[in-house]
N, C-alpha and C positions, 0 to 999 in steps of 0.2 A: 368361720367353717370350722366344722369339727375335723379336728386330726390327732393323730398319734403324738403322743410327746416325747421329747427326746430323751435318750437314755440317761442323762445325767439330771434330769428334772422329775425326780420321784421324792415327794415330800415326806417327812417322818414326823410320828407324834410319841411323846414319850410315854412310857407305860402307865405312868400317874396320871398323865393329862387324859390317856385315853380311856383308863378306868371310870374316871369321873365323867367324861363327855359320854361315854358310852351307856351308862346307866340312864343319865338324864335323857337322852336321846331315844333308847327303847321305850322308857316311859311316855315319852311325846308321841312316838309312833303308835303306841296303845291308844292314847286319845284319838289321835287321827284315825285309826282304824275303826275304832268304836263310833266315832262320827259317821264315818262311811257307811257303817253297818245300820245304824239308827237311821239316817237320811237316805238311804236306798242308793248310795253312789256306788259306782264300779270303778275299779281301777286295774291296769296291767304294768306289770313291772317286767321288762325284759332284762336278763342279764347275759351278756356275751363276752367273750374273752378267750384267749389262745388255753390250752391245756396248762394247768397249774396256775391260773391267774387269781385264784381265790374266789370263785363264783359261790362254790357252796357255802364258804365261810361266811361270806358277805349277806347271803340268803338267811344263815342261821341266826345271825344278829337281827337283820331286818324283823324277824319273825319271833325273836326270842322272849317278847314279853304279850305276844298276841294270842287270843283265843281262836283256836283251831276253826271256829265258825266264821271268822272273819276272812279267811284266806286258802289258797289252795296252791300249793307249789307243784309246777309240771315239769319234771325232768324229761328232757328231749333227748331222745336218741335217734339210730336210724330208724326210718319209716318200716312198718311190717309189710309182708306182702300185699295185703289188702290195701294198704295205705297208698303203695308205690303205683297202683291202677288208679289212684284219684289225684286231683288237683293238689300239687303238695301244701297249699294253703287250707285247704278242707279239714285236715286233723287239729288245726287251731283255731278254726271257726268253732269246731266242737268243745274246745277248751276255754272259751272266752267266760268271764264271770257273770253270775248271776247278780241282782240288786242287792248291795249292801255287802259284796265281796271283792276281794282283790286277788287276782289271778298272778303268780309269779312264774314266769317262764326261765328254767335253767337251760339255757340255749333255747333256739326259737327258729322262727322262718327263715332267719338269716344264714341258716346252715346252707339254704340253696345258693347263696353267693359267698359262702366262706369255705366249709368243708367239701361241699360237692364241688366247687370250683378248683380248690387246691388238689382235691384227689381226683379230679378229671372223672367225676360221676355223672355230671352233666353237660351236655353239649353247650359252648359258648353262647350260642344264640339264645340259648334257653334260660342261662343264668343271668344273661344281661337284660333279658325283658323283665326279669324278676325285679329289678329295680323299679320300675314304674309300678308294678303289680302290688309290691309292696308298699309304695307310698300312697298308692290309691287304698289299699285296705287298711293301713293305720289313718288314713283321712276318714275314711266311712267310720271307724270307730271313735273317732273324736269327734266327729258330727253327730254320732248316736249318743253322747254324753261321756263316753269312756275316757278317763285319764290315763296317760300313757307316761310311763318313765323308762327311758331306754339307757343301758349302761353297757360302754365297753370297758373293760377292765384290761390295761394293757401292762405286761411284764417284760422286761428287757430279756436279750438273749441268754445273759450270764445269770440272771435269777432263774429263769425257767429251767436251766441246766441245775442249778443248786437245788431247786425243789423234786425235779426228777431223781437227783442223787440221794436226795434225802427219803424220798419214797422207796426207793431201791435197797437202802440199808436198814428199812424198818419193817419186820414183817407184819406188822398190824397194819402197814400202809400199801402191802402189796396189791390190795384189792384196788387202789387207787391209780396203778400204774399199768399200761398195756403196750403191746408192740405199736398200735397205732400211735401213742403219745411220743414214743421214741422217733417213729416216723415224722410226725409233725414237727417235733423239735430240729430234726434235719432240715426241714422245709420252713424254719422259722422266717428265711426273709419272703419267701413266696406268700406265708400267711399274712405278715404283716403288710404286703403290697396288695393283697385282696382286702384286707381289714381298711386300709387308706382308703381305697375307692369305694368300698361299701359306706365308709362315714360321709364322704363327699357326696354320694349320690343319693343318700337316705336320710340325711339330717335334715329336717322339714321345719316350716314354722308350726306345722300341727304336731309333729313328733321329733322333737330335736335329740341328738345323741348327748350324753354325757360321758365324755372320755376320762377315766381316772387313772392315774400313774399308779400302778398297783404293787410295785417292788415291796413296800411296805403294807402288810395285810392291815396293820392297824388304821393306816390312813385310809386305805381304801374302804373298810367297812363303815369309818365314820362318814366319809362323803356320799355313800349310799343311803345310809340312815337319813342324812342331813337333807339330802336332795328329793327323796321320797316324800319325808315330812312337808318340805315346802312345796312340792308339786301337788301332793293329795289333799293337803290341809287348807290349800288357799281358798277363801270364800266360803268355808264351812264355820259353823257355830260348832267348836269344839266342847261346850259344856254339856254334860249328860242330860237327855231328855228328863223331865220331870217325872216323877213317879206318879202314875195313876191314882185317882182319887180313892177307888175302892181299895187299892193295895196299900194306900197310906193308911186307911181306916183299920185294915187288918194288922199291919205292922204295929199300930199304936194299940190297938185293942189285944192281940195275941202276944205280942214281943215287948209292949211297954215301951215302944221307943216314938218320940214325938217327932 
């Protein structure tokens, strides 16, 4: 069963090993994304976690070597007034990937059972009902051929405070901190309890959670990359498609390349 790691169970990676493994993983991810694109596959990556958990940094490394045509990142914030009048999943249906593309959600439909629960924005009966609704939603995506990789990046209370302090002390990072972040830090234990229940209720055979101990960003980024590579590359032919005959002749005749 997916569960939050203990605070003393956060692996580390040396800078030297990280630089070596990162480049290899980014190039491998490029191969996987190209294969998905050429073979019409669809993928969904969900990145959840508490504030300061490193979601944005993990996504940047995941897409570092990808052509923009291969993926789309959806940063999810509060619903608009129009979206508030719709079923909460409707705005996510509209952001699902087309054939050959990967959709990456920086926060997701799990806001219903995390932020909305902790901040008491949604009645308990409604967020509890969301567990089954989300499981059915994800099962439908998988049945339709979409590959899903879900990540929960967990940081300890102390590390979250350190990262908030760092942001507060550096003016170029002020845009990354808000009053809501401070309030969320004060509710750290409540947020962790909500996350633990979410993991228990929504880690399914069709769409399991990958929980990452993220006190060290280097470790977390490599884990995200490696997991997506394995999940989306499984069963795919990663060799580029052969060059069409007509193009081969033009390359030979015009460019002199056999």
